[in-house]
Gaussian input, Z-matrix of N, CA and C with variables (Angstrom, degrees):
# hf/3-21g

backbone

0 1
 N
 C     1     B1
 C     2     B2     1     A1
 N     3     B3     2     A2     1     D1
 C     4     B4     3     A3     2     D2
 C     5     B5     4     A4     3     D3
 N     6     B6     5     A5     4     D4
 C     7     B7     6     A6     5     D5
 C     8     B8     7     A7     6     D6
 N     9     B9     8     A8     7     D7
 C    10    B10     9     A9     8     D8
 C    11    B11    10    A10     9     D9
 N    12    B12    11    A11    10    D10
 C    13    B13    12    A12    11    D11
 C    14    B14    13    A13    12    D12
 N    15    B15    14    A14    13    D13
 C    16    B16    15    A15    14    D14
 C    17    B17    16    A16    15    D15
 N    18    B18    17    A17    16    D16
 C    19    B19    18    A18    17    D17
 C    20    B20    19    A19    18    D18
 N    21    B21    20    A20    19    D19
 C    22    B22    21    A21    20    D20
 C    23    B23    22    A22    21    D21
 N    24    B24    23    A23    22    D22
 C    25    B25    24    A24    23    D23
 C    26    B26    25    A25    24    D24
 N    27    B27    26    A26    25    D25
 C    28    B28    27    A27    26    D26
 C    29    B29    28    A28    27    D27
 N    30    B30    29    A29    28    D28
 C    31    B31    30    A30    29    D29
 C    32    B32    31    A31    30    D30
 N    33    B33    32    A32    31    D31
 C    34    B34    33    A33    32    D32
 C    35    B35    34    A34    33    D33
 N    36    B36    35    A35    34    D34
 C    37    B37    36    A36    35    D35
 C    38    B38    37    A37    36    D36
 N    39    B39    38    A38    37    D37
 C    40    B40    39    A39    38    D38
 C    41    B41    40    A40    39    D39
 N    42    B42    41    A41    40    D40
 C    43    B43    42    A42    41    D41
 C    44    B44    43    A43    42    D42
 N    45    B45    44    A44    43    D43
 C    46    B46    45    A45    44    D44
 C    47    B47    46    A46    45    D45
 N    48    B48    47    A47    46    D46
 C    49    B49    48    A48    47    D47
 C    50    B50    49    A49    48    D48
 N    51    B51    50    A50    49    D49
 C    52    B52    51    A51    50    D50
 C    53    B53    52    A52    51    D51
 N    54    B54    53    A53    52    D52
 C    55    B55    54    A54    53    D53
 C    56    B56    55    A55    54    D54
 N    57    B57    56    A56    55    D55
 C    58    B58    57    A57    56    D56
 C    59    B59    58    A58    57    D57
 N    60    B60    59    A59    58    D58
 C    61    B61    60    A60    59    D59
 C    62    B62    61    A61    60    D60
 N    63    B63    62    A62    61    D61
 C    64    B64    63    A63    62    D62
 C    65    B65    64    A64    63    D63
 N    66    B66    65    A65    64    D64
 C    67    B67    66    A66    65    D65
 C    68    B68    67    A67    66    D66
 N    69    B69    68    A68    67    D67
 C    70    B70    69    A69    68    D68
 C    71    B71    70    A70    69    D69
 N    72    B72    71    A71    70    D70
 C    73    B73    72    A72    71    D71
 C    74    B74    73    A73    72    D72
 N    75    B75    74    A74    73    D73
 C    76    B76    75    A75    74    D74
 C    77    B77    76    A76    75    D75
 N    78    B78    77    A77    76    D76
 C    79    B79    78    A78    77    D77
 C    80    B80    79    A79    78    D78
 N    81    B81    80    A80    79    D79
 C    82    B82    81    A81    80    D80
 C    83    B83    82    A82    81    D81
 N    84    B84    83    A83    82    D82
 C    85    B85    84    A84    83    D83
 C    86    B86    85    A85    84    D84
 N    87    B87    86    A86    85    D85
 C    88    B88    87    A87    86    D86
 C    89    B89    88    A88    87    D87
 N    90    B90    89    A89    88    D88
 C    91    B91    90    A90    89    D89
 C    92    B92    91    A91    90    D90
 N    93    B93    92    A92    91    D91
 C    94    B94    93    A93    92    D92
 C    95    B95    94    A94    93    D93
 N    96    B96    95    A95    94    D94
 C    97    B97    96    A96    95    D95
 C    98    B98    97    A97    96    D96
 N    99    B99    98    A98    97    D97
 C   100   B100    99    A99    98    D98
 C   101   B101   100   A100    99    D99
 N   102   B102   101   A101   100   D100
 C   103   B103   102   A102   101   D101
 C   104   B104   103   A103   102   D102
 N   105   B105   104   A104   103   D103
 C   106   B106   105   A105   104   D104
 C   107   B107   106   A106   105   D105
 N   108   B108   107   A107   106   D106
 C   109   B109   108   A108   107   D107
 C   110   B110   109   A109   108   D108
 N   111   B111   110   A110   109   D109
 C   112   B112   111   A111   110   D110
 C   113   B113   112   A112   111   D111
 N   114   B114   113   A113   112   D112
 C   115   B115   114   A114   113   D113
 C   116   B116   115   A115   114   D114
 N   117   B117   116   A116   115   D115
 C   118   B118   117   A117   116   D116
 C   119   B119   118   A118   117   D117
 N   120   B120   119   A119   118   D118
 C   121   B121   120   A120   119   D119
 C   122   B122   121   A121   120   D120
 N   123   B123   122   A122   121   D121
 C   124   B124   123   A123   122   D122
 C   125   B125   124   A124   123   D123
 N   126   B126   125   A125   124   D124
 C   127   B127   126   A126   125   D125
 C   128   B128   127   A127   126   D126
 N   129   B129   128   A128   127   D127
 C   130   B130   129   A129   128   D128
 C   131   B131   130   A130   129   D129
 N   132   B132   131   A131   130   D130
 C   133   B133   132   A132   131   D131
 C   134   B134   133   A133   132   D132
 N   135   B135   134   A134   133   D133
 C   136   B136   135   A135   134   D134
 C   137   B137   136   A136   135   D135
 N   138   B138   137   A137   136   D136
 C   139   B139   138   A138   137   D137
 C   140   B140   139   A139   138   D138
 N   141   B141   140   A140   139   D139
 C   142   B142   141   A141   140   D140
 C   143   B143   142   A142   141   D141
 N   144   B144   143   A143   142   D142
 C   145   B145   144   A144   143   D143
 C   146   B146   145   A145   144   D144
 N   147   B147   146   A146   145   D145
 C   148   B148   147   A147   146   D146
 C   149   B149   148   A148   147   D147
 N   150   B150   149   A149   148   D148
 C   151   B151   150   A150   149   D149
 C   152   B152   151   A151   150   D150
 N   153   B153   152   A152   151   D151
 C   154   B154   153   A153   152   D152
 C   155   B155   154   A154   153   D153
 N   156   B156   155   A155   154   D154
 C   157   B157   156   A156   155   D155
 C   158   B158   157   A157   156   D156
 N   159   B159   158   A158   157   D157
 C   160   B160   159   A159   158   D158
 C   161   B161   160   A160   159   D159
 N   162   B162   161   A161   160   D160
 C   163   B163   162   A162   161   D161
 C   164   B164   163   A163   162   D162
 N   165   B165   164   A164   163   D163
 C   166   B166   165   A165   164   D164
 C   167   B167   166   A166   165   D165
 N   168   B168   167   A167   166   D166
 C   169   B169   168   A168   167   D167
 C   170   B170   169   A169   168   D168
 N   171   B171   170   A170   169   D169
 C   172   B172   171   A171   170   D170
 C   173   B173   172   A172   171   D171
 N   174   B174   173   A173   172   D172
 C   175   B175   174   A174   173   D173
 C   176   B176   175   A175   174   D174
 N   177   B177   176   A176   175   D175
 C   178   B178   177   A177   176   D176
 C   179   B179   178   A178   177   D177
 N   180   B180   179   A179   178   D178
 C   181   B181   180   A180   179   D179
 C   182   B182   181   A181   180   D180
 N   183   B183   182   A182   181   D181
 C   184   B184   183   A183   182   D182
 C   185   B185   184   A184   183   D183
 N   186   B186   185   A185   184   D184
 C   187   B187   186   A186   185   D185
 C   188   B188   187   A187   186   D186
 N   189   B189   188   A188   187   D187
 C   190   B190   189   A189   188   D188
 C   191   B191   190   A190   189   D189
 N   192   B192   191   A191   190   D190
 C   193   B193   192   A192   191   D191
 C   194   B194   193   A193   192   D192
 N   195   B195   194   A194   193   D193
 C   196   B196   195   A195   194   D194
 C   197   B197   196   A196   195   D195
 N   198   B198   197   A197   196   D196
 C   199   B199   198   A198   197   D197
 C   200   B200   199   A199   198   D198
 N   201   B201   200   A200   199   D199
 C   202   B202   201   A201   200   D200
 C   203   B203   202   A202   201   D201
 N   204   B204   203   A203   202   D202
 C   205   B205   204   A204   203   D203
 C   206   B206   205   A205   204   D204
 N   207   B207   206   A206   205   D205
 C   208   B208   207   A207   206   D206
 C   209   B209   208   A208   207   D207
 N   210   B210   209   A209   208   D208
 C   211   B211   210   A210   209   D209
 C   212   B212   211   A211   210   D210
 N   213   B213   212   A212   211   D211
 C   214   B214   213   A213   212   D212
 C   215   B215   214   A214   213   D213
 N   216   B216   215   A215   214   D214
 C   217   B217   216   A216   215   D215
 C   218   B218   217   A217   216   D216
 N   219   B219   218   A218   217   D217
 C   220   B220   219   A219   218   D218
 C   221   B221   220   A220   219   D219
 N   222   B222   221   A221   220   D220
 C   223   B223   222   A222   221   D221
 C   224   B224   223   A223   222   D222
 N   225   B225   224   A224   223   D223
 C   226   B226   225   A225   224   D224
 C   227   B227   226   A226   225   D225
 N   228   B228   227   A227   226   D226
 C   229   B229   228   A228   227   D227
 C   230   B230   229   A229   228   D228
 N   231   B231   230   A230   229   D229
 C   232   B232   231   A231   230   D230
 C   233   B233   232   A232   231   D231
 N   234   B234   233   A233   232   D232
 C   235   B235   234   A234   233   D233
 C   236   B236   235   A235   234   D234
 N   237   B237   236   A236   235   D235
 C   238   B238   237   A237   236   D236
 C   239   B239   238   A238   237   D237
 N   240   B240   239   A239   238   D238
 C   241   B241   240   A240   239   D239
 C   242   B242   241   A241   240   D240
 N   243   B243   242   A242   241   D241
 C   244   B244   243   A243   242   D242
 C   245   B245   244   A244   243   D243
 N   246   B246   245   A245   244   D244
 C   247   B247   246   A246   245   D245
 C   248   B248   247   A247   246   D246
 N   249   B249   248   A248   247   D247
 C   250   B250   249   A249   248   D248
 C   251   B251   250   A250   249   D249
 N   252   B252   251   A251   250   D250
 C   253   B253   252   A252   251   D251
 C   254   B254   253   A253   252   D252
 N   255   B255   254   A254   253   D253
 C   256   B256   255   A255   254   D254
 C   257   B257   256   A256   255   D255
 N   258   B258   257   A257   256   D256
 C   259   B259   258   A258   257   D257
 C   260   B260   259   A259   258   D258
 N   261   B261   260   A260   259   D259
 C   262   B262   261   A261   260   D260
 C   263   B263   262   A262   261   D261
 N   264   B264   263   A263   262   D262
 C   265   B265   264   A264   263   D263
 C   266   B266   265   A265   264   D264
 N   267   B267   266   A266   265   D265
 C   268   B268   267   A267   266   D266
 C   269   B269   268   A268   267   D267
 N   270   B270   269   A269   268   D268
 C   271   B271   270   A270   269   D269
 C   272   B272   271   A271   270   D270
 N   273   B273   272   A272   271   D271
 C   274   B274   273   A273   272   D272
 C   275   B275   274   A274   273   D273
 N   276   B276   275   A275   274   D274
 C   277   B277   276   A276   275   D275
 C   278   B278   277   A277   276   D276
 N   279   B279   278   A278   277   D277
 C   280   B280   279   A279   278   D278
 C   281   B281   280   A280   279   D279
 N   282   B282   281   A281   280   D280
 C   283   B283   282   A282   281   D281
 C   284   B284   283   A283   282   D282
 N   285   B285   284   A284   283   D283
 C   286   B286   285   A285   284   D284
 C   287   B287   286   A286   285   D285
 N   288   B288   287   A287   286   D286
 C   289   B289   288   A288   287   D287
 C   290   B290   289   A289   288   D288
 N   291   B291   290   A290   289   D289
 C   292   B292   291   A291   290   D290
 C   293   B293   292   A292   291   D291
 N   294   B294   293   A293   292   D292
 C   295   B295   294   A294   293   D293
 C   296   B296   295   A295   294   D294
 N   297   B297   296   A296   295   D295
 C   298   B298   297   A297   296   D296
 C   299   B299   298   A298   297   D297
 N   300   B300   299   A299   298   D298
 C   301   B301   300   A300   299   D299
 C   302   B302   301   A301   300   D300
 N   303   B303   302   A302   301   D301
 C   304   B304   303   A303   302   D302
 C   305   B305   304   A304   303   D303
 N   306   B306   305   A305   304   D304
 C   307   B307   306   A306   305   D305
 C   308   B308   307   A307   306   D306
 N   309   B309   308   A308   307   D307
 C   310   B310   309   A309   308   D308
 C   311   B311   310   A310   309   D309
 N   312   B312   311   A311   310   D310
 C   313   B313   312   A312   311   D311
 C   314   B314   313   A313   312   D312
 N   315   B315   314   A314   313   D313
 C   316   B316   315   A315   314   D314
 C   317   B317   316   A316   315   D315
 N   318   B318   317   A317   316   D316
 C   319   B319   318   A318   317   D317
 C   320   B320   319   A319   318   D318
 N   321   B321   320   A320   319   D319
 C   322   B322   321   A321   320   D320
 C   323   B323   322   A322   321   D321
 N   324   B324   323   A323   322   D322
 C   325   B325   324   A324   323   D323
 C   326   B326   325   A325   324   D324

   B1=1.3994
   B2=1.5992
   B3=1.2741
   B4=1.4438
   B5=1.5647
   B6=1.3424
   B7=1.4870
   B8=1.5077
   B9=1.3065
   B10=1.5227
   B11=1.5267
   B12=1.4256
   B13=1.4758
   B14=1.4676
   B15=1.4543
   B16=1.3532
   B17=1.4941
   B18=1.3012
   B19=1.4911
   B20=1.5908
   B21=1.3518
   B22=1.4410
   B23=1.5705
   B24=1.3665
   B25=1.4172
   B26=1.5597
   B27=1.3249
   B28=1.4228
   B29=1.6516
   B30=1.3317
   B31=1.3991
   B32=1.5519
   B33=1.2880
   B34=1.5044
   B35=1.4309
   B36=1.2956
   B37=1.5211
   B38=1.5029
   B39=1.2476
   B40=1.4280
   B41=1.5384
   B42=1.2383
   B43=1.5088
   B44=1.5305
   B45=1.2494
   B46=1.4447
   B47=1.5103
   B48=1.2447
   B49=1.4680
   B50=1.5436
   B51=1.3579
   B52=1.4636
   B53=1.5315
   B54=1.3318
   B55=1.4400
   B56=1.5429
   B57=1.3037
   B58=1.4523
   B59=1.5230
   B60=1.2899
   B61=1.5492
   B62=1.5126
   B63=1.3723
   B64=1.5234
   B65=1.5105
   B66=1.3010
   B67=1.4818
   B68=1.5456
   B69=1.3488
   B70=1.3755
   B71=1.5668
   B72=1.3129
   B73=1.3901
   B74=1.5407
   B75=1.2544
   B76=1.4700
   B77=1.5494
   B78=1.3531
   B79=1.4990
   B80=1.4844
   B81=1.3496
   B82=1.5023
   B83=1.5325
   B84=1.3679
   B85=1.5288
   B86=1.5760
   B87=1.2539
   B88=1.4618
   B89=1.5147
   B90=1.3008
   B91=1.4748
   B92=1.3903
   B93=1.3486
   B94=1.4556
   B95=1.5112
   B96=1.2668
   B97=1.4425
   B98=1.4443
   B99=1.3130
   B100=1.4290
   B101=1.5690
   B102=1.3040
   B103=1.4951
   B104=1.5569
   B105=1.2798
   B106=1.4233
   B107=1.5306
   B108=1.4019
   B109=1.4106
   B110=1.5058
   B111=1.3269
   B112=1.4813
   B113=1.5678
   B114=1.2672
   B115=1.4518
   B116=1.5136
   B117=1.3418
   B118=1.5160
   B119=1.5028
   B120=1.3499
   B121=1.4309
   B122=1.5646
   B123=1.3043
   B124=1.4776
   B125=1.6067
   B126=1.3457
   B127=1.4650
   B128=1.4740
   B129=1.3085
   B130=1.5182
   B131=1.4932
   B132=1.3413
   B133=1.3780
   B134=1.5694
   B135=1.3347
   B136=1.4394
   B137=1.5787
   B138=1.2910
   B139=1.4597
   B140=1.4824
   B141=1.3426
   B142=1.4373
   B143=1.5455
   B144=1.3361
   B145=1.4955
   B146=1.5045
   B147=1.3737
   B148=1.4038
   B149=1.5800
   B150=1.3055
   B151=1.5693
   B152=1.4994
   B153=1.3873
   B154=1.4554
   B155=1.4925
   B156=1.2693
   B157=1.4933
   B158=1.6003
   B159=1.3698
   B160=1.4420
   B161=1.5539
   B162=1.4090
   B163=1.4334
   B164=1.5231
   B165=1.2961
   B166=1.3601
   B167=1.5716
   B168=1.2864
   B169=1.4101
   B170=1.6105
   B171=1.2780
   B172=1.4689
   B173=1.5625
   B174=1.3304
   B175=1.4139
   B176=1.4888
   B177=1.3970
   B178=1.4580
   B179=1.4711
   B180=1.3310
   B181=1.4559
   B182=1.5473
   B183=1.3102
   B184=1.5061
   B185=1.5229
   B186=1.3156
   B187=1.4570
   B188=1.5355
   B189=1.2908
   B190=1.4416
   B191=1.4846
   B192=1.2043
   B193=1.4590
   B194=1.5134
   B195=1.3559
   B196=1.4511
   B197=1.5226
   B198=1.3304
   B199=1.4914
   B200=1.5233
   B201=1.3583
   B202=1.4222
   B203=1.5142
   B204=1.3350
   B205=1.4638
   B206=1.5452
   B207=1.3039
   B208=1.4268
   B209=1.5706
   B210=1.2704
   B211=1.4489
   B212=1.4837
   B213=1.3444
   B214=1.5032
   B215=1.5704
   B216=1.3255
   B217=1.4844
   B218=1.5023
   B219=1.2682
   B220=1.4221
   B221=1.5176
   B222=1.3424
   B223=1.2860
   B224=1.5498
   B225=1.2946
   B226=1.3930
   B227=1.4734
   B228=1.3536
   B229=1.5082
   B230=1.5493
   B231=1.2968
   B232=1.4225
   B233=1.4206
   B234=1.3738
   B235=1.3889
   B236=1.4951
   B237=1.3925
   B238=1.5338
   B239=1.4739
   B240=1.3494
   B241=1.5038
   B242=1.4777
   B243=1.3582
   B244=1.3928
   B245=1.5120
   B246=1.2243
   B247=1.4981
   B248=1.5302
   B249=1.2486
   B250=1.4373
   B251=1.5471
   B252=1.2804
   B253=1.4363
   B254=1.5283
   B255=1.3667
   B256=1.5150
   B257=1.4841
   B258=1.3129
   B259=1.3955
   B260=1.5339
   B261=1.3135
   B262=1.4244
   B263=1.5794
   B264=1.3907
   B265=1.5288
   B266=1.5094
   B267=1.3344
   B268=1.4873
   B269=1.4883
   B270=1.2913
   B271=1.4998
   B272=1.4039
   B273=1.3345
   B274=1.4915
   B275=1.5368
   B276=1.3443
   B277=1.3867
   B278=1.5776
   B279=1.4062
   B280=1.4649
   B281=1.5585
   B282=1.2996
   B283=1.5407
   B284=1.5036
   B285=1.3349
   B286=1.6255
   B287=1.4230
   B288=1.3513
   B289=1.5389
   B290=1.4792
   B291=1.3326
   B292=1.4893
   B293=1.4688
   B294=1.2755
   B295=1.4850
   B296=1.5329
   B297=1.3024
   B298=1.5375
   B299=1.4899
   B300=1.3628
   B301=1.4567
   B302=1.5001
   B303=1.3220
   B304=1.4250
   B305=1.5557
   B306=1.3612
   B307=1.5063
   B308=1.5151
   B309=1.3410
   B310=1.4284
   B311=1.5145
   B312=1.2395
   B313=1.4721
   B314=1.4488
   B315=1.3725
   B316=1.3985
   B317=1.4587
   B318=1.3270
   B319=1.4545
   B320=1.4821
   B321=1.3620
   B322=1.4393
   B323=1.4841
   B324=1.4351
   B325=1.4673
   B326=1.4184
   A1=107.82
   A2=114.73
   A3=118.71
   A4=104.70
   A5=115.82
   A6=117.08
   A7=110.28
   A8=112.11
   A9=120.14
   A10=104.85
   A11=109.47
   A12=116.10
   A13=106.25
   A14=117.87
   A15=125.82
   A16=111.77
   A17=117.44
   A18=118.94
   A19=106.87
   A20=109.11
   A21=116.49
   A22=111.77
   A23=116.40
   A24=117.49
   A25=111.93
   A26=117.71
   A27=118.53
   A28=101.85
   A29=114.82
   A30=121.35
   A31=107.15
   A32=120.67
   A33=124.53
   A34=112.25
   A35=115.38
   A36=120.75
   A37=111.06
   A38=123.00
   A39=126.27
   A40=111.41
   A41=119.77
   A42=122.04
   A43=105.18
   A44=119.93
   A45=121.76
   A46=115.68
   A47=114.93
   A48=121.60
   A49=102.88
   A50=112.85
   A51=120.48
   A52=108.69
   A53=116.84
   A54=125.98
   A55=111.48
   A56=117.82
   A57=118.91
   A58=109.67
   A59=116.71
   A60=123.21
   A61=105.82
   A62=123.49
   A63=123.94
   A64=106.92
   A65=123.54
   A66=123.02
   A67=108.25
   A68=115.01
   A69=119.53
   A70=112.89
   A71=117.19
   A72=129.14
   A73=112.39
   A74=116.61
   A75=122.88
   A76=106.14
   A77=113.11
   A78=115.61
   A79=106.73
   A80=116.26
   A81=120.07
   A82=101.20
   A83=111.74
   A84=118.87
   A85=107.18
   A86=115.11
   A87=123.54
   A88=107.82
   A89=117.93
   A90=126.21
   A91=111.24
   A92=117.53
   A93=122.93
   A94=105.07
   A95=121.48
   A96=128.24
   A97=114.08
   A98=119.87
   A99=124.81
   A100=109.91
   A101=109.96
   A102=117.54
   A103=103.59
   A104=119.65
   A105=117.62
   A106=107.79
   A107=117.00
   A108=120.06
   A109=110.48
   A110=110.32
   A111=118.90
   A112=106.48
   A113=116.10
   A114=124.75
   A115=108.79
   A116=115.51
   A117=119.99
   A118=108.76
   A119=115.28
   A120=125.77
   A121=108.64
   A122=111.95
   A123=118.08
   A124=101.00
   A125=111.34
   A126=119.54
   A127=110.69
   A128=119.70
   A129=121.35
   A130=107.84
   A131=115.58
   A132=124.99
   A133=112.65
   A134=116.65
   A135=121.05
   A136=111.25
   A137=110.71
   A138=115.49
   A139=114.80
   A140=122.50
   A141=127.84
   A142=107.38
   A143=117.62
   A144=121.71
   A145=106.97
   A146=124.52
   A147=120.40
   A148=113.55
   A149=112.54
   A150=120.18
   A151=105.41
   A152=116.12
   A153=117.11
   A154=114.85
   A155=119.06
   A156=125.07
   A157=111.73
   A158=115.43
   A159=118.24
   A160=109.96
   A161=113.23
   A162=123.02
   A163=107.55
   A164=121.53
   A165=125.77
   A166=111.57
   A167=117.65
   A168=121.86
   A169=112.66
   A170=118.21
   A171=118.49
   A172=110.18
   A173=119.26
   A174=116.61
   A175=111.42
   A176=111.82
   A177=115.76
   A178=117.23
   A179=118.58
   A180=121.84
   A181=108.56
   A182=116.36
   A183=123.01
   A184=105.09
   A185=114.11
   A186=123.28
   A187=109.04
   A188=121.45
   A189=121.34
   A190=117.26
   A191=121.38
   A192=127.14
   A193=116.24
   A194=112.79
   A195=119.93
   A196=116.98
   A197=112.78
   A198=116.38
   A199=111.23
   A200=116.20
   A201=121.19
   A202=113.06
   A203=114.68
   A204=124.27
   A205=113.69
   A206=113.47
   A207=125.06
   A208=113.82
   A209=120.69
   A210=118.90
   A211=115.90
   A212=112.75
   A213=117.35
   A214=107.01
   A215=114.23
   A216=119.46
   A217=113.46
   A218=123.48
   A219=128.29
   A220=112.90
   A221=121.32
   A222=125.42
   A223=111.97
   A224=119.35
   A225=124.82
   A226=111.17
   A227=113.44
   A228=119.58
   A229=111.96
   A230=116.29
   A231=123.33
   A232=109.19
   A233=124.20
   A234=129.15
   A235=113.49
   A236=113.78
   A237=116.40
   A238=106.52
   A239=115.48
   A240=119.58
   A241=115.40
   A242=116.93
   A243=124.00
   A244=109.54
   A245=118.43
   A246=121.05
   A247=113.81
   A248=119.85
   A249=126.02
   A250=113.07
   A251=116.29
   A252=120.03
   A253=108.37
   A254=116.60
   A255=123.19
   A256=112.53
   A257=117.23
   A258=121.18
   A259=106.92
   A260=120.55
   A261=126.33
   A262=104.18
   A263=114.50
   A264=118.84
   A265=107.87
   A266=114.28
   A267=116.30
   A268=113.36
   A269=119.39
   A270=127.75
   A271=113.73
   A272=116.78
   A273=120.00
   A274=110.86
   A275=116.09
   A276=125.90
   A277=115.00
   A278=109.04
   A279=114.28
   A280=108.91
   A281=111.65
   A282=119.79
   A283=117.34
   A284=110.68
   A285=117.66
   A286=105.82
   A287=110.06
   A288=120.24
   A289=105.95
   A290=113.20
   A291=120.13
   A292=106.27
   A293=117.42
   A294=125.13
   A295=112.26
   A296=117.82
   A297=123.17
   A298=106.50
   A299=116.70
   A300=121.51
   A301=113.14
   A302=117.64
   A303=122.21
   A304=103.98
   A305=115.14
   A306=120.99
   A307=109.09
   A308=117.10
   A309=127.18
   A310=113.54
   A311=121.32
   A312=127.48
   A313=108.84
   A314=118.72
   A315=125.51
   A316=109.06
   A317=118.63
   A318=121.36
   A319=113.77
   A320=115.58
   A321=119.27
   A322=112.17
   A323=115.00
   A324=118.02
   A325=113.21
   D1=133.94
   D2=177.98
   D3=-72.57
   D4=158.51
   D5=176.55
   D6=-65.35
   D7=140.12
   D8=176.64
   D9=-114.29
   D10=135.44
   D11=-176.45
   D12=-126.09
   D13=135.94
   D14=168.55
   D15=-125.87
   D16=153.31
   D17=176.70
   D18=-140.42
   D19=132.25
   D20=175.87
   D21=-113.37
   D22=149.30
   D23=-178.56
   D24=-131.37
   D25=24.82
   D26=-178.69
   D27=-168.43
   D28=178.86
   D29=171.34
   D30=-62.00
   D31=111.10
   D32=-168.55
   D33=-168.77
   D34=166.39
   D35=174.41
   D36=-126.09
   D37=132.49
   D38=-179.90
   D39=-72.22
   D40=160.69
   D41=174.81
   D42=-64.41
   D43=154.76
   D44=172.79
   D45=-65.55
   D46=140.07
   D47=178.94
   D48=-107.12
   D49=110.40
   D50=-179.15
   D51=-70.47
   D52=144.10
   D53=176.78
   D54=-120.33
   D55=152.31
   D56=176.56
   D57=-86.64
   D58=94.63
   D59=-172.24
   D60=-75.53
   D61=-2.39
   D62=176.46
   D63=-94.21
   D64=-1.95
   D65=-177.21
   D66=-69.23
   D67=143.79
   D68=177.41
   D69=-137.60
   D70=120.61
   D71=-2.64
   D72=-67.92
   D73=153.91
   D74=173.53
   D75=-83.74
   D76=120.25
   D77=-178.59
   D78=-149.57
   D79=119.88
   D80=-176.38
   D81=-132.53
   D82=132.42
   D83=173.09
   D84=-111.01
   D85=141.73
   D86=-177.62
   D87=-130.76
   D88=132.65
   D89=171.51
   D90=-129.46
   D91=132.74
   D92=178.01
   D93=-121.69
   D94=126.10
   D95=172.10
   D96=-109.88
   D97=123.34
   D98=-175.31
   D99=-102.98
   D100=130.73
   D101=176.64
   D102=-119.35
   D103=100.11
   D104=174.73
   D105=121.56
   D106=-150.73
   D107=178.61
   D108=-131.23
   D109=119.81
   D110=-173.32
   D111=-163.73
   D112=173.58
   D113=178.43
   D114=-134.75
   D115=127.68
   D116=-172.09
   D117=-136.17
   D118=163.21
   D119=169.29
   D120=-137.72
   D121=145.47
   D122=172.36
   D123=-101.61
   D124=128.78
   D125=-174.64
   D126=-119.03
   D127=153.02
   D128=174.80
   D129=-134.16
   D130=161.99
   D131=179.88
   D132=-134.58
   D133=152.36
   D134=171.14
   D135=-106.48
   D136=4.82
   D137=175.65
   D138=-74.98
   D139=149.96
   D140=-174.09
   D141=-79.84
   D142=99.13
   D143=-176.15
   D144=-72.64
   D145=-11.30
   D146=178.28
   D147=-96.04
   D148=-2.83
   D149=-178.83
   D150=-62.81
   D151=139.13
   D152=177.36
   D153=-61.06
   D154=-24.52
   D155=-177.23
   D156=-90.32
   D157=-3.91
   D158=-172.35
   D159=-60.97
   D160=130.71
   D161=178.67
   D162=-122.58
   D163=110.33
   D164=-174.65
   D165=-58.93
   D166=-32.47
   D167=-179.06
   D168=-74.61
   D169=-28.10
   D170=179.50
   D171=-104.63
   D172=3.56
   D173=172.92
   D174=-71.09
   D175=155.17
   D176=173.30
   D177=-82.21
   D178=111.98
   D179=-177.03
   D180=-108.64
   D181=131.77
   D182=-175.27
   D183=-120.36
   D184=135.02
   D185=176.14
   D186=-104.80
   D187=104.39
   D188=172.72
   D189=-58.43
   D190=138.88
   D191=-176.96
   D192=-42.98
   D193=-42.96
   D194=178.28
   D195=-56.73
   D196=-29.38
   D197=-172.73
   D198=-128.86
   D199=27.03
   D200=178.65
   D201=-104.69
   D202=140.18
   D203=175.62
   D204=49.66
   D205=51.24
   D206=-178.39
   D207=-86.68
   D208=142.24
   D209=171.73
   D210=-119.28
   D211=-3.92
   D212=176.79
   D213=-123.86
   D214=168.75
   D215=173.11
   D216=-52.39
   D217=142.57
   D218=178.49
   D219=-153.76
   D220=164.14
   D221=170.93
   D222=-135.12
   D223=158.26
   D224=174.49
   D225=-158.21
   D226=-176.72
   D227=-174.62
   D228=-149.61
   D229=156.20
   D230=173.75
   D231=-117.83
   D232=128.25
   D233=172.96
   D234=-110.13
   D235=-15.51
   D236=173.15
   D237=-108.27
   D238=146.42
   D239=-171.87
   D240=-65.65
   D241=134.98
   D242=164.33
   D243=-127.37
   D244=165.22
   D245=-174.65
   D246=-86.86
   D247=-40.24
   D248=-179.70
   D249=-152.78
   D250=157.05
   D251=171.04
   D252=-129.79
   D253=160.49
   D254=172.54
   D255=-145.79
   D256=168.64
   D257=177.67
   D258=-110.75
   D259=135.39
   D260=-168.08
   D261=-133.61
   D262=107.05
   D263=172.83
   D264=-89.25
   D265=118.95
   D266=-176.01
   D267=-102.60
   D268=-19.02
   D269=172.84
   D270=-140.73
   D271=138.63
   D272=-172.03
   D273=-144.84
   D274=130.85
   D275=170.80
   D276=-112.41
   D277=-49.14
   D278=177.01
   D279=-163.77
   D280=162.95
   D281=176.34
   D282=89.79
   D283=-141.23
   D284=-177.90
   D285=-164.09
   D286=165.40
   D287=172.21
   D288=-128.10
   D289=136.48
   D290=-178.88
   D291=-119.57
   D292=126.30
   D293=-179.56
   D294=-111.92
   D295=129.42
   D296=177.07
   D297=-116.23
   D298=124.97
   D299=172.25
   D300=-115.26
   D301=132.79
   D302=-176.76
   D303=-132.47
   D304=129.44
   D305=177.12
   D306=-116.54
   D307=130.39
   D308=175.44
   D309=-112.60
   D310=171.13
   D311=176.64
   D312=113.58
   D313=171.48
   D314=-175.72
   D315=-77.26
   D316=143.46
   D317=-175.79
   D318=-61.55
   D319=143.69
   D320=-178.38
   D321=-78.63
   D322=-163.63
   D323=-178.43
   D324=-67.87

């Protein structure tokens, strides 16, 4: 997977970034760079984002402790499969947050 980048500049949620949860080994690196003053979380879901009935607002989003309620730049990784990730800015004063997601591993089915 090529790196995927999103940037938010207000209290907002990015579109889900689907991951190949069939890859083996499953390995995803995430980096968030903060420019300014804001609070963010990186969240993941196990819900099928490609399902015709998928509703991003009613999906179950989980923020792992390592990337929850951060105010400074941070990075993290996933080694257990998740279906998608997103950036969620929950408090905003100024600036922006830029998230980069990179997935490695052998292609899935």
